[in-house]
VEXZADO-799705 format. One record per atom (N, C-alpha, C, O): residue in three letters; atom name; x, y, z. Coordinates in steps of 0.02 Angstrom, whole numbers, padded with zeros to 5 digits. Example, Ala and Ser with C-alpha at 12.3 -4.5 7.8 and 13.67 -1.06 7.14 Angstrom:
<pts>
<residu->ALA | atome->N | x->00660 | y->-00284 | z->00390>
<residu->ALA | atome->CA | x->00615 | y->-00225 | z->00390>
<residu->ALA | atome->C | x->00660 | y->-00165 | z->00390>
<residu->ALA | atome->O | x->00712 | y->-00166 | z->00423>
<residu->SER | atome->N | x->00642 | y->-00112 | z->00354>
<residu->SER | atome->CA | x->00684 | y->-00053 | z->00357>
<residu->SER | atome->C | x->00645 | y->00002 | z->00394>
<residu->SER | atome->O | x->00670 | y->00057 | z->00402>
</pts>
This chain:
<pts>
<residu->MET | atome->N | x->01183 | y->01606 | z->-00448>
<residu->MET | atome->CA | x->01117 | y->01560 | z->-00450>
<residu->MET | atome->C | x->01122 | y->01496 | z->-00439>
<residu->MET | atome->O | x->01175 | y->01469 | z->-00450>
<residu->THR | atome->N | x->01062 | y->01456 | z->-00413>
<residu->THR | atome->CA | x->01102 | y->01384 | z->-00372>
<residu->THR | atome->C | x->01067 | y->01369 | z->-00449>
<residu->THR | atome->O | x->01047 | y->01406 | z->-00494>
<residu->ALA | atome->N | x->01072 | y->01290 | z->-00437>
<residu->ALA | atome->CA | x->01034 | y->01245 | z->-00491>
<residu->ALA | atome->C | x->00974 | y->01231 | z->-00500>
<residu->ALA | atome->O | x->00954 | y->01209 | z->-00554>
<residu->GLN | atome->N | x->00933 | y->01241 | z->-00443>
<residu->GLN | atome->CA | x->00857 | y->01241 | z->-00463>
<residu->GLN | atome->C | x->00828 | y->01302 | z->-00490>
<residu->GLN | atome->O | x->00770 | y->01300 | z->-00509>
<residu->GLU | atome->N | x->00874 | y->01373 | z->-00498>
<residu->GLU | atome->CA | x->00859 | y->01429 | z->-00539>
<residu->GLU | atome->C | x->00849 | y->01423 | z->-00603>
<residu->GLU | atome->O | x->00807 | y->01457 | z->-00633>
<residu->LEU | atome->N | x->00894 | y->01372 | z->-00635>
<residu->LEU | atome->CA | x->00929 | y->01357 | z->-00708>
<residu->LEU | atome->C | x->00853 | y->01348 | z->-00744>
<residu->LEU | atome->O | x->00802 | y->01325 | z->-00717>
<residu->GLU | atome->N | x->00861 | y->01373 | z->-00812>
<residu->GLU | atome->CA | x->00791 | y->01359 | z->-00841>
<residu->GLU | atome->C | x->00757 | y->01285 | z->-00846>
<residu->GLU | atome->O | x->00704 | y->01265 | z->-00821>
<residu->GLU | atome->N | x->00793 | y->01259 | z->-00875>
<residu->GLU | atome->CA | x->00760 | y->01184 | z->-00881>
<residu->GLU | atome->C | x->00781 | y->01135 | z->-00829>
<residu->GLU | atome->O | x->00793 | y->01078 | z->-00849>
<residu->TYR | atome->N | x->00788 | y->01149 | z->-00761>
<residu->TYR | atome->CA | x->00808 | y->01107 | z->-00701>
<residu->TYR | atome->C | x->00745 | y->01067 | z->-00695>
<residu->TYR | atome->O | x->00752 | y->01006 | z->-00687>
<residu->GLN | atome->N | x->00697 | y->01086 | z->-00698>
<residu->GLN | atome->CA | x->00624 | y->01034 | z->-00693>
<residu->GLN | atome->C | x->00652 | y->00980 | z->-00734>
<residu->GLN | atome->O | x->00693 | y->00938 | z->-00717>
<residu->GLU | atome->N | x->00622 | y->00989 | z->-00792>
<residu->GLU | atome->CA | x->00622 | y->00949 | z->-00823>
<residu->GLU | atome->C | x->00699 | y->00897 | z->-00837>
<residu->GLU | atome->O | x->00692 | y->00836 | z->-00835>
<residu->ILE | atome->N | x->00755 | y->00921 | z->-00848>
<residu->ILE | atome->CA | x->00810 | y->00885 | z->-00843>
<residu->ILE | atome->C | x->00802 | y->00830 | z->-00765>
<residu->ILE | atome->O | x->00802 | y->00769 | z->-00767>
<residu->ALA | atome->N | x->00796 | y->00877 | z->-00697>
<residu->ALA | atome->CA | x->00770 | y->00820 | z->-00643>
<residu->ALA | atome->C | x->00737 | y->00760 | z->-00665>
<residu->ALA | atome->O | x->00754 | y->00701 | z->-00663>
<residu->GLN | atome->N | x->00684 | y->00789 | z->-00689>
<residu->GLN | atome->CA | x->00617 | y->00756 | z->-00702>
<residu->GLN | atome->C | x->00655 | y->00694 | z->-00766>
<residu->GLN | atome->O | x->00621 | y->00642 | z->-00768>
<residu->ARG | atome->N | x->00711 | y->00693 | z->-00811>
<residu->ARG | atome->CA | x->00728 | y->00659 | z->-00858>
<residu->ARG | atome->C | x->00785 | y->00607 | z->-00801>
<residu->ARG | atome->O | x->00781 | y->00546 | z->-00797>
<residu->PHE | atome->N | x->00815 | y->00634 | z->-00777>
<residu->PHE | atome->CA | x->00854 | y->00585 | z->-00733>
<residu->PHE | atome->C | x->00808 | y->00556 | z->-00678>
<residu->PHE | atome->O | x->00828 | y->00504 | z->-00652>
<residu->LEU | atome->N | x->00755 | y->00579 | z->-00660>
<residu->LEU | atome->CA | x->00737 | y->00514 | z->-00615>
<residu->LEU | atome->C | x->00696 | y->00475 | z->-00634>
<residu->LEU | atome->O | x->00683 | y->00428 | z->-00596>
<residu->ASP | atome->N | x->00653 | y->00480 | z->-00712>
<residu->ASP | atome->CA | x->00620 | y->00445 | z->-00750>
<residu->ASP | atome->C | x->00667 | y->00365 | z->-00751>
<residu->ASP | atome->O | x->00651 | y->00306 | z->-00745>
<residu->LEU | atome->N | x->00746 | y->00410 | z->-00764>
<residu->LEU | atome->CA | x->00786 | y->00344 | z->-00782>
<residu->LEU | atome->C | x->00800 | y->00295 | z->-00699>
<residu->LEU | atome->O | x->00834 | y->00245 | z->-00711>
<residu->MET | atome->N | x->00786 | y->00299 | z->-00645>
<residu->MET | atome->CA | x->00788 | y->00268 | z->-00573>
<residu->MET | atome->C | x->00722 | y->00228 | z->-00585>
<residu->MET | atome->O | x->00671 | y->00238 | z->-00618>
<residu->SER | atome->N | x->00752 | y->00161 | z->-00533>
<residu->SER | atome->CA | x->00697 | y->00119 | z->-00531>
<residu->SER | atome->C | x->00661 | y->00144 | z->-00481>
<residu->SER | atome->O | x->00687 | y->00198 | z->-00465>
<residu->PRO | atome->N | x->00606 | y->00129 | z->-00442>
<residu->PRO | atome->CA | x->00566 | y->00139 | z->-00369>
<residu->PRO | atome->C | x->00610 | y->00147 | z->-00334>
<residu->PRO | atome->O | x->00637 | y->00202 | z->-00328>
<residu->GLU | atome->N | x->00630 | y->00084 | z->-00298>
<residu->GLU | atome->CA | x->00662 | y->00064 | z->-00269>
<residu->GLU | atome->C | x->00727 | y->00113 | z->-00257>
<residu->GLU | atome->O | x->00739 | y->00129 | z->-00198>
<residu->LYS | atome->N | x->00771 | y->00137 | z->-00308>
<residu->LYS | atome->CA | x->00819 | y->00190 | z->-00297>
<residu->LYS | atome->C | x->00802 | y->00240 | z->-00280>
<residu->LYS | atome->O | x->00839 | y->00272 | z->-00242>
<residu->ARG | atome->N | x->00748 | y->00263 | z->-00297>
<residu->ARG | atome->CA | x->00728 | y->00350 | z->-00291>
<residu->ARG | atome->C | x->00711 | y->00336 | z->-00214>
<residu->ARG | atome->O | x->00677 | y->00382 | z->-00191>
<residu->LEU | atome->N | x->00725 | y->00293 | z->-00174>
<residu->LEU | atome->CA | x->00677 | y->00291 | z->-00127>
<residu->LEU | atome->C | x->00747 | y->00307 | z->-00067>
<residu->LEU | atome->O | x->00751 | y->00353 | z->-00027>
<residu->ILE | atome->N | x->00796 | y->00255 | z->-00078>
<residu->ILE | atome->CA | x->00852 | y->00284 | z->-00075>
<residu->ILE | atome->C | x->00863 | y->00329 | z->-00014>
<residu->ILE | atome->O | x->00827 | y->00377 | z->-00025>
<residu->GLY | atome->N | x->00893 | y->00336 | z->00041>
<residu->GLY | atome->CA | x->00899 | y->00377 | z->00065>
<residu->GLY | atome->C | x->00868 | y->00435 | z->00101>
<residu->GLY | atome->O | x->00898 | y->00482 | z->00127>
<residu->LEU | atome->N | x->00784 | y->00422 | z->00099>
<residu->LEU | atome->CA | x->00743 | y->00441 | z->00126>
<residu->LEU | atome->C | x->00719 | y->00430 | z->00192>
<residu->LEU | atome->O | x->00744 | y->00380 | z->00216>
<residu->ALA | atome->N | x->00682 | y->00457 | z->00229>
<residu->ALA | atome->CA | x->00671 | y->00456 | z->00297>
<residu->ALA | atome->C | x->00602 | y->00428 | z->00308>
<residu->ALA | atome->O | x->00550 | y->00457 | z->00291>
<residu->PRO | atome->N | x->00604 | y->00367 | z->00339>
<residu->PRO | atome->CA | x->00515 | y->00345 | z->00346>
<residu->PRO | atome->C | x->00472 | y->00363 | z->00327>
<residu->PRO | atome->O | x->00433 | y->00342 | z->00284>
<residu->GLU | atome->N | x->00473 | y->00421 | z->00367>
<residu->GLU | atome->CA | x->00399 | y->00479 | z->00358>
<residu->GLU | atome->C | x->00398 | y->00476 | z->00292>
<residu->GLU | atome->O | x->00349 | y->00450 | z->00264>
<residu->GLN | atome->N | x->00455 | y->00504 | z->00252>
<residu->GLN | atome->CA | x->00462 | y->00550 | z->00200>
<residu->GLN | atome->C | x->00445 | y->00476 | z->00133>
<residu->GLN | atome->O | x->00423 | y->00493 | z->00078>
<residu->VAL | atome->N | x->00455 | y->00425 | z->00144>
<residu->VAL | atome->CA | x->00438 | y->00336 | z->00099>
<residu->VAL | atome->C | x->00368 | y->00318 | z->00131>
<residu->VAL | atome->O | x->00341 | y->00267 | z->00111>
<residu->GLU | atome->N | x->00339 | y->00356 | z->00177>
<residu->GLU | atome->CA | x->00285 | y->00334 | z->00178>
<residu->GLU | atome->C | x->00236 | y->00375 | z->00133>
<residu->GLU | atome->O | x->00190 | y->00356 | z->00096>
<residu->ARG | atome->N | x->00257 | y->00432 | z->00146>
<residu->ARG | atome->CA | x->00199 | y->00486 | z->00119>
<residu->ARG | atome->C | x->00225 | y->00483 | z->00039>
<residu->ARG | atome->O | x->00195 | y->00522 | z->00003>
<residu->ALA | atome->N | x->00278 | y->00442 | z->00003>
<residu->ALA | atome->CA | x->00285 | y->00442 | z->-00061>
<residu->ALA | atome->C | x->00228 | y->00391 | z->-00090>
<residu->ALA | atome->O | x->00190 | y->00394 | z->-00138>
<residu->LEU | atome->N | x->00237 | y->00346 | z->-00044>
<residu->LEU | atome->CA | x->00205 | y->00270 | z->-00054>
<residu->LEU | atome->C | x->00121 | y->00295 | z->-00038>
<residu->LEU | atome->O | x->00074 | y->00262 | z->-00062>
<residu->GLY | atome->N | x->00110 | y->00351 | z->00001>
<residu->GLY | atome->CA | x->00027 | y->00342 | z->00010>
<residu->GLY | atome->C | x->00021 | y->00387 | z->-00048>
<residu->GLY | atome->O | x->-00040 | y->00397 | z->-00050>
<residu->ILE | atome->N | x->00047 | y->00418 | z->-00095>
<residu->ILE | atome->CA | x->-00007 | y->00440 | z->-00147>
<residu->ILE | atome->C | x->-00024 | y->00383 | z->-00212>
<residu->ILE | atome->O | x->-00061 | y->00398 | z->-00259>
<residu->LEU | atome->N | x->00002 | y->00332 | z->-00207>
<residu->LEU | atome->CA | x->-00025 | y->00278 | z->-00239>
<residu->LEU | atome->C | x->-00061 | y->00232 | z->-00209>
<residu->LEU | atome->O | x->-00060 | y->00222 | z->-00149>
<residu->PRO | atome->N | x->-00103 | y->00195 | z->-00260>
<residu->PRO | atome->CA | x->-00169 | y->00173 | z->-00231>
<residu->PRO | atome->C | x->-00142 | y->00113 | z->-00220>
<residu->PRO | atome->O | x->-00093 | y->00086 | z->-00247>
<residu->PRO | atome->N | x->-00175 | y->00095 | z->-00181>
<residu->PRO | atome->CA | x->-00182 | y->00029 | z->-00114>
<residu->PRO | atome->C | x->-00149 | y->-00042 | z->-00188>
<residu->PRO | atome->O | x->-00097 | y->-00073 | z->-00178>
<residu->GLU | atome->N | x->-00185 | y->-00052 | z->-00244>
<residu->GLU | atome->CA | x->-00148 | y->-00112 | z->-00273>
<residu->GLU | atome->C | x->-00069 | y->-00108 | z->-00316>
<residu->GLU | atome->O | x->-00031 | y->-00150 | z->-00341>
<residu->GLN | atome->N | x->-00070 | y->-00019 | z->-00307>
<residu->GLN | atome->CA | x->-00009 | y->-00026 | z->-00321>
<residu->GLN | atome->C | x->00059 | y->-00029 | z->-00279>
<residu->GLN | atome->O | x->00115 | y->-00047 | z->-00295>
<residu->ARG | atome->N | x->00032 | y->-00002 | z->-00216>
<residu->ARG | atome->CA | x->00078 | y->-00006 | z->-00158>
<residu->ARG | atome->C | x->00097 | y->-00087 | z->-00135>
<residu->ARG | atome->O | x->00155 | y->-00104 | z->-00126>
<residu->VAL | atome->N | x->00036 | y->-00135 | z->-00125>
<residu->VAL | atome->CA | x->00048 | y->-00224 | z->-00127>
<residu->VAL | atome->C | x->00088 | y->-00265 | z->-00193>
<residu->VAL | atome->O | x->00118 | y->-00318 | z->-00192>
<residu->ALA | atome->N | x->00074 | y->-00213 | z->-00253>
<residu->ALA | atome->CA | x->00078 | y->-00261 | z->-00310>
<residu->ALA | atome->C | x->00150 | y->-00283 | z->-00321>
<residu->ALA | atome->O | x->00199 | y->-00246 | z->-00322>
<residu->GLY | atome->N | x->00151 | y->-00352 | z->-00328>
<residu->GLY | atome->CA | x->00226 | y->-00384 | z->-00328>
<residu->GLY | atome->C | x->00223 | y->-00427 | z->-00239>
<residu->GLY | atome->O | x->00265 | y->-00469 | z->-00221>
<residu->LEU | atome->N | x->00180 | y->-00410 | z->-00206>
<residu->LEU | atome->CA | x->00209 | y->-00448 | z->-00140>
<residu->LEU | atome->C | x->00172 | y->-00507 | z->-00138>
<residu->LEU | atome->O | x->00112 | y->-00503 | z->-00149>
<residu->ALA | atome->N | x->00200 | y->-00569 | z->-00127>
<residu->ALA | atome->CA | x->00157 | y->-00625 | z->-00106>
<residu->ALA | atome->C | x->00120 | y->-00623 | z->-00065>
<residu->ALA | atome->O | x->00125 | y->-00578 | z->-00023>
<residu->PRO | atome->N | x->00051 | y->-00684 | z->-00060>
<residu->PRO | atome->CA | x->00002 | y->-00689 | z->-00007>
<residu->PRO | atome->C | x->00030 | y->-00674 | z->00057>
<residu->PRO | atome->O | x->00016 | y->-00627 | z->00094>
<residu->GLU | atome->N | x->00070 | y->-00720 | z->00064>
<residu->GLU | atome->CA | x->00108 | y->-00733 | z->00138>
<residu->GLU | atome->C | x->00160 | y->-00680 | z->00153>
<residu->GLU | atome->O | x->00199 | y->-00699 | z->00197>
<residu->GLN | atome->N | x->00174 | y->-00612 | z->00128>
<residu->GLN | atome->CA | x->00181 | y->-00551 | z->00152>
<residu->GLN | atome->C | x->00131 | y->-00521 | z->00160>
<residu->GLN | atome->O | x->00136 | y->-00487 | z->00211>
<residu->LEU | atome->N | x->00079 | y->-00515 | z->00132>
<residu->LEU | atome->CA | x->00018 | y->-00459 | z->00143>
<residu->LEU | atome->C | x->-00011 | y->-00512 | z->00213>
<residu->LEU | atome->O | x->-00014 | y->-00474 | z->00261>
<residu->LEU | atome->N | x->-00030 | y->-00576 | z->00231>
<residu->LEU | atome->CA | x->-00044 | y->-00579 | z->00287>
<residu->LEU | atome->C | x->-00031 | y->-00575 | z->00354>
<residu->LEU | atome->O | x->-00065 | y->-00585 | z->00404>
<residu->VAL | atome->N | x->00041 | y->-00554 | z->00342>
<residu->VAL | atome->CA | x->00088 | y->-00571 | z->00386>
<residu->VAL | atome->C | x->00072 | y->-00503 | z->00435>
<residu->VAL | atome->O | x->00071 | y->-00505 | z->00496>
<residu->VAL | atome->N | x->00056 | y->-00432 | z->00388>
<residu->VAL | atome->CA | x->00038 | y->-00371 | z->00428>
<residu->VAL | atome->C | x->-00034 | y->-00350 | z->00414>
<residu->VAL | atome->O | x->-00046 | y->-00290 | z->00412>
<residu->MET | atome->N | x->-00087 | y->-00400 | z->00403>
<residu->MET | atome->CA | x->-00163 | y->-00368 | z->00406>
<residu->MET | atome->C | x->-00165 | y->-00385 | z->00448>
<residu->MET | atome->O | x->-00129 | y->-00430 | z->00469>
<residu->PRO | atome->N | x->-00224 | y->-00343 | z->00491>
<residu->PRO | atome->CA | x->-00243 | y->-00318 | z->00559>
<residu->PRO | atome->C | x->-00283 | y->-00388 | z->00573>
<residu->PRO | atome->O | x->-00315 | y->-00426 | z->00535>
<residu->LYS | atome->N | x->-00268 | y->-00390 | z->00648>
<residu->LYS | atome->CA | x->-00275 | y->-00447 | z->00670>
<residu->LYS | atome->C | x->-00351 | y->-00466 | z->00684>
<residu->LYS | atome->O | x->-00369 | y->-00522 | z->00701>
<residu->GLU | atome->N | x->-00380 | y->-00427 | z->00678>
<residu->GLU | atome->CA | x->-00464 | y->-00449 | z->00660>
<residu->GLU | atome->C | x->-00473 | y->-00478 | z->00596>
<residu->GLU | atome->O | x->-00509 | y->-00528 | z->00593>
<residu->VAL | atome->N | x->-00440 | y->-00450 | z->00529>
<residu->VAL | atome->CA | x->-00446 | y->-00493 | z->00462>
<residu->VAL | atome->C | x->-00428 | y->-00553 | z->00493>
<residu->VAL | atome->O | x->-00472 | y->-00592 | z->00509>
<residu->LEU | atome->N | x->-00369 | y->-00565 | z->00504>
<residu->LEU | atome->CA | x->-00316 | y->-00633 | z->00513>
<residu->LEU | atome->C | x->-00390 | y->-00673 | z->00543>
<residu->LEU | atome->O | x->-00409 | y->-00723 | z->00512>
<residu->ARG | atome->N | x->-00430 | y->-00648 | z->00604>
<residu->ARG | atome->CA | x->-00471 | y->-00695 | z->00630>
<residu->ARG | atome->C | x->-00534 | y->-00729 | z->00598>
<residu->ARG | atome->O | x->-00565 | y->-00780 | z->00613>
<residu->GLY | atome->N | x->-00545 | y->-00672 | z->00537>
<residu->GLY | atome->CA | x->-00593 | y->-00710 | z->00499>
<residu->GLY | atome->C | x->-00576 | y->-00759 | z->00432>
<residu->GLY | atome->O | x->-00617 | y->-00778 | z->00392>
<residu->LEU | atome->N | x->-00506 | y->-00772 | z->00432>
<residu->LEU | atome->CA | x->-00473 | y->-00830 | z->00384>
<residu->LEU | atome->C | x->-00520 | y->-00900 | z->00422>
<residu->LEU | atome->O | x->-00549 | y->-00903 | z->00476>
<residu->SER | atome->N | x->-00510 | y->-00949 | z->00369>
<residu->SER | atome->CA | x->-00557 | y->-01009 | z->00387>
<residu->SER | atome->C | x->-00471 | y->-01035 | z->00409>
<residu->SER | atome->O | x->-00422 | y->-01004 | z->00390>
<residu->ASP | atome->N | x->-00467 | y->-01108 | z->00460>
<residu->ASP | atome->CA | x->-00423 | y->-01129 | z->00487>
<residu->ASP | atome->C | x->-00384 | y->-01182 | z->00417>
<residu->ASP | atome->O | x->-00325 | y->-01197 | z->00407>
<residu->GLU | atome->N | x->-00452 | y->-01200 | z->00375>
<residu->GLU | atome->CA | x->-00435 | y->-01231 | z->00311>
<residu->GLU | atome->C | x->-00360 | y->-01189 | z->00277>
<residu->GLU | atome->O | x->-00311 | y->-01224 | z->00268>
<residu->PHE | atome->N | x->-00358 | y->-01123 | z->00264>
<residu->PHE | atome->CA | x->-00329 | y->-01073 | z->00229>
<residu->PHE | atome->C | x->-00287 | y->-01075 | z->00263>
<residu->PHE | atome->O | x->-00243 | y->-01106 | z->00234>
<residu->ILE | atome->N | x->-00270 | y->-01058 | z->00315>
<residu->ILE | atome->CA | x->-00223 | y->-01063 | z->00343>
<residu->ILE | atome->C | x->-00173 | y->-01116 | z->00356>
<residu->ILE | atome->O | x->-00112 | y->-01111 | z->00365>
<residu->GLU | atome->N | x->-00211 | y->-01169 | z->00357>
<residu->GLU | atome->CA | x->-00169 | y->-01230 | z->00346>
<residu->GLU | atome->C | x->-00149 | y->-01247 | z->00285>
<residu->GLU | atome->O | x->-00124 | y->-01303 | z->00284>
<residu->GLN | atome->N | x->-00151 | y->-01211 | z->00219>
<residu->GLN | atome->CA | x->-00097 | y->-01213 | z->00165>
<residu->GLN | atome->C | x->-00054 | y->-01168 | z->00153>
<residu->GLN | atome->O | x->-00016 | y->-01169 | z->00104>
<residu->LEU | atome->N | x->-00056 | y->-01124 | z->00196>
<residu->LEU | atome->CA | x->00001 | y->-01082 | z->00187>
<residu->LEU | atome->C | x->00076 | y->-01108 | z->00218>
<residu->LEU | atome->O | x->00090 | y->-01157 | z->00254>
<residu->PRO | atome->N | x->00116 | y->-01059 | z->00192>
<residu->PRO | atome->CA | x->00206 | y->-01101 | z->00204>
<residu->PRO | atome->C | x->00210 | y->-01098 | z->00275>
<residu->PRO | atome->O | x->00186 | y->-01048 | z->00301>
<residu->GLU | atome->N | x->00239 | y->-01146 | z->00316>
<residu->GLU | atome->CA | x->00252 | y->-01144 | z->00382>
<residu->GLU | atome->C | x->00272 | y->-01078 | z->00418>
<residu->GLU | atome->O | x->00235 | y->-01050 | z->00458>
<residu->PRO | atome->N | x->00312 | y->-01063 | z->00406>
<residu->PRO | atome->CA | x->00328 | y->-00996 | z->00423>
<residu->PRO | atome->C | x->00285 | y->-00914 | z->00444>
<residu->PRO | atome->O | x->00291 | y->-00871 | z->00488>
<residu->THR | atome->N | x->00245 | y->-00923 | z->00390>
<residu->THR | atome->CA | x->00183 | y->-00878 | z->00361>
<residu->THR | atome->C | x->00110 | y->-00906 | z->00426>
<residu->THR | atome->O | x->00080 | y->-00865 | z->00461>
<residu->ARG | atome->N | x->00099 | y->-00971 | z->00427>
<residu->ARG | atome->CA | x->00062 | y->-01012 | z->00459>
<residu->ARG | atome->C | x->00083 | y->-00991 | z->00517>
<residu->ARG | atome->O | x->00037 | y->-00959 | z->00541>
<residu->SER | atome->N | x->00148 | y->-00991 | z->00569>
<residu->SER | atome->CA | x->00148 | y->-00997 | z->00633>
<residu->SER | atome->C | x->00131 | y->-00895 | z->00659>
<residu->SER | atome->O | x->00103 | y->-00866 | z->00706>
<residu->THR | atome->N | x->00166 | y->-00879 | z->00603>
<residu->THR | atome->CA | x->00152 | y->-00811 | z->00618>
<residu->THR | atome->C | x->00094 | y->-00786 | z->00624>
<residu->THR | atome->O | x->00083 | y->-00750 | z->00673>
<residu->VAL | atome->N | x->00044 | y->-00796 | z->00580>
<residu->VAL | atome->CA | x->-00037 | y->-00804 | z->00580>
<residu->VAL | atome->C | x->-00068 | y->-00816 | z->00608>
<residu->VAL | atome->O | x->-00123 | y->-00789 | z->00613>
<residu->ARG | atome->N | x->-00037 | y->-00883 | z->00656>
<residu->ARG | atome->CA | x->-00079 | y->-00922 | z->00726>
<residu->ARG | atome->C | x->-00072 | y->-00868 | z->00760>
<residu->ARG | atome->O | x->-00120 | y->-00838 | z->00782>
<residu->ALA | atome->N | x->00002 | y->-00845 | z->00770>
<residu->ALA | atome->CA | x->-00001 | y->-00826 | z->00828>
<residu->ALA | atome->C | x->-00025 | y->-00745 | z->00830>
<residu->ALA | atome->O | x->-00049 | y->-00719 | z->00881>
<residu->ARG | atome->N | x->-00018 | y->-00719 | z->00786>
<residu->ARG | atome->CA | x->-00051 | y->-00634 | z->00781>
<residu->ARG | atome->C | x->-00136 | y->-00653 | z->00799>
<residu->ARG | atome->O | x->-00167 | y->-00615 | z->00836>
<residu->ARG | atome->N | x->-00175 | y->-00724 | z->00766>
<residu->ARG | atome->CA | x->-00233 | y->-00704 | z->00775>
<residu->ARG | atome->C | x->-00259 | y->-00727 | z->00846>
<residu->ARG | atome->O | x->-00318 | y->-00726 | z->00863>
<residu->GLY | atome->N | x->-00193 | y->-00751 | z->00893>
<residu->GLY | atome->CA | x->-00214 | y->-00769 | z->00970>
<residu->GLY | atome->C | x->-00243 | y->-00848 | z->00989>
<residu->GLY | atome->O | x->-00284 | y->-00864 | z->01031>
<residu->ARG | atome->N | x->-00212 | y->-00883 | z->00950>
<residu->ARG | atome->CA | x->-00220 | y->-00949 | z->00929>
<residu->ARG | atome->C | x->-00181 | y->-01004 | z->00948>
<residu->ARG | atome->O | x->-00194 | y->-01060 | z->00926>
</pts>
């Protein structure tokens, strides 16, 4: 008999997972598995905790081009340079 066949396996496994942080749960997963796991979360939860600068550097170029120059000037220098380069200006 395998561990998965034990009567309370699912409950015990779930209790163990509940003790782990989300970061630790993702350790060892292949990129496509991480992407699938994150895909079940709503967008608000996927980006929770990220600084605006982190979000800006991954936004589509079309969105970045819509940002005002005044807004970009208020960003920290590394982010400002990255946004400018991605905007193509």
